[in-house]
C-alpha positions, 0 to 999 in steps of 0.5 A: 500499500505504501508504493500506491501511496507513494505513486498517488503522491507522485501523480499528485504532484503533477497537479500540485504543478499544475495549480501552481503555475495557475497560482502565478497568474497575474490575472489571477492575482488581479482577480483575487486583489479586486475581490478582496476589495469589493468584499470590503465595500459594504463594510467601509460604507456602514462606517460611513453612513454610522459616522455621518448619522453621528455627526448630523446628530451632533450638528443638530445639538450644537446648532441648537445650542447655538440658537438658545445662545443666541436668544439669551444674547439678544435677552441680555443687551436688551436689558443692557440698553434700560439698565442705568447704574454702571455695575449692573452694565458691566455684569450684564456686559460680561455676561454677553462677552461670555455667551459671544464666546460661547457662540463662537466656540459652537460656530467653530464646532459646526465648521469642524462638523461640516468639514468632515461632513464633505470629507465623508462625502469624498469618500462616498465619491471614492469608494463609488469610483474604486467600486466600479474600477474593481469590478472591471478588473475582477471581470476582466481579469477573471475572464482572462483567468478562467480562459487560462485555467480552461486550458489545463482542463485536459491535463487535470481531468487525465491526472484526476483520473489517474489518481482515482484509479490509485485510489482505489488500492489505497486505505480509506483511512490512509487516503483522508490522511493524505487528502486532509494534509493536501487540503492544508497546501502541505506538499509533499506529504509522505516522506522516508525515515531514514536512521530513525530520522523524519525526512522532513524535519529531521527529527528523531523517531521513538522506537515504538514509532520505528518499530511500527514503521517497520511493520509496514505502517505509515505514521504522521510526524509531529510535523505533520507529514505521513512517515514510511520506510522500505 
């Protein structure tokens, strides 16, 4: 069975080479890059929406506060017109000055809020434009990659057919271990043990594990690969 598994890995290596060739495709890289951006668009827009909502509420609150301050200022100014004693006049003047400072502060805050509003508006436009470009990039490069991928289909189908035939001679349990590691991007998966040492990580194998290997078993090393011994 070990020889069959080794044969399976050898043929699987041909499939792995095709996968590597496809993975190096510039069209694929560009399509993946565009897809990653497109996947973040909704989250980005939601963040802008949330911030815009916060700013709108803040703007309304500050505007209301400013209007109240303006009303108080006008009331104090009217009161100041009818007052005759100096002490009372000075008191009202100070109150008006303080209100003016608060009004200036509120006005500055409103200006900052509007500036951020404008920045958010630009952010929406940037997202819209970039999304359009990303959609075009994804469509164009995705199509080119699919055409490139299709050129390997006959070879892949032939290799997969050969693998299916070899697979019938390997135990399902062992095949499952192999496939699990293959899915985790490990390759090669099967390594030979020499002098009690793993052929992949050079770790020493325990005596009990070595005995299993001598009995024709396939074991799993701490590094994750499968080990055999001829």
